[in-house]
N, C-alpha and C positions, 0 to 999 in steps of 0.2 A: 493347370491351373491359367483361369482368363484372365487376358489381360486387365490392368488398371485402367478406367476408363478417362484421359488427356483431361487436363481440368478446362471450364469451360474458359471464352477471353472475355464475355462479358461480364457488368458489375451484376448480380443478381441480389432484390431483397431478400428472396427467399433463405437464401443462405447465414442471412444475418439474427438466426433466432437466437442463437448461442453466445453469440457479444451482446444481442440486443437486452436477454435474459439477464445475464451478466452484471449488464449495466443497472438494471432496474432494481436488483438486489442492492447493489452499491449503491444506490440513490438511497433507496429504502432505508437501509441500515447509517447513513448521513445524515438523512432528514430525522431519525430516532434518533442519531447521539446529538444535533442539534434540537433539538426540542429537549431531550433529558439530559439534565446535566450528570455532568460524571462525578462531580465533587462532592454532589450529594448522596449521600451513604445510603445502599440499599439499593442499589438498580444495576450494578454492575460488577460483578465478580474480581477480586483483589488480585493480584499477580501475584502464584506462588512464588516464582524464585524473588519477590521483596518481601513477603511474610518470612519464607526461609531466612533470609540473610539478611533483610534489611540496607539493601542494596539497590538498584533501579537498574533492572533487565533494558535493553536497546527499545522494545517497545513502553517502556512503562511512561506514561504522560500522553500514550499516542491518543486515545477517548479526548483528555482535554484538550490537546491541540486541534482536534477534530470539532469539538466542540466552538474552540474558539474561532478558528477559520470560518463555522457557518456563520458564524456573526462578525465578521470580515475584522478578525480583531489579531492578524498578525503576528505583534509584536507577545502577545498573551501565549499564542500558536509557537511563536521559536523557544518561548520559554521553557513552555513544556515538554516539544522534542522536534529540537532543529532538524534532525535526521529526518524526521516522517516527513516536515514540511520542504525539506532538500529532493524527499523522494517521488514527492504526489505527483510531480511532473515529468518521473520519468514513468511512472505507472500510466499516466494518463498516455501518455506517445506509444508505450507497450499496449495498452489496447485499442489504440485507434490504427495500430498497425496491422495488430489480429483482426479488428474489424475490416480491415480495407482488405486484407487477404483473403479471408473468408470471405465477403463478399463478391469476390473475384473467381472466387472457386479454384485458390490455387492449394496445392499441398502442406497441409499443416507441418510445421518447425517445430526444433524446441525454439525457447522464449529468447535466447541469445546465447552469442558463443560463450565456451565455459571459460578461457579467461575474464568476459567479461561479469561472468559470474562469480570467479572467483574472486576479480577486483571487488564486487559488491559486497562479498563475504567480510575479506579484508576491512572494508570501510568498514560494517557495522561493528567487529569486532575492537577495531579500536576506537569508536565512539562507545563500545561500551565499556572498555576498561578505561578511555580519559574520563566517563564523565561519574567513574566511582572512584576515581584519585582525587586528592584533596585539590590541585589547580585547576580541577575539571569541573568544581561545581557549582560553574554557572551552566553545564549541560543538563546536571542534574532536573529532574521536574519540582 
């Protein structure tokens, strides 16, 4: 079996095709959500969990949150989905870390340590449960 080539030591723009493409797709989707209000019916599908149970899932309010953020309305965005607002900087940091490592030619790794992924899952589950309880109604969209 041939040996794997060593990662290059310099930063190469040609390595950034996948991170740049993902950023362009995210920017296009965000622009669309910013232009087409999710509060108007007929543009976006309904949340299946909400339709079946009548309770919001952890992602419910996410499109309205993004729409509010594109219009620089942070209070409204927090009201729609506070967890999403809190996670957007983390997603940005993870993307930046991925782009820099990819640009340097470093080998791919998993996104994060499994302990961090379990902690994130726990936070999402607690948010989901609390927003569906009477005392957490302020977290519901």
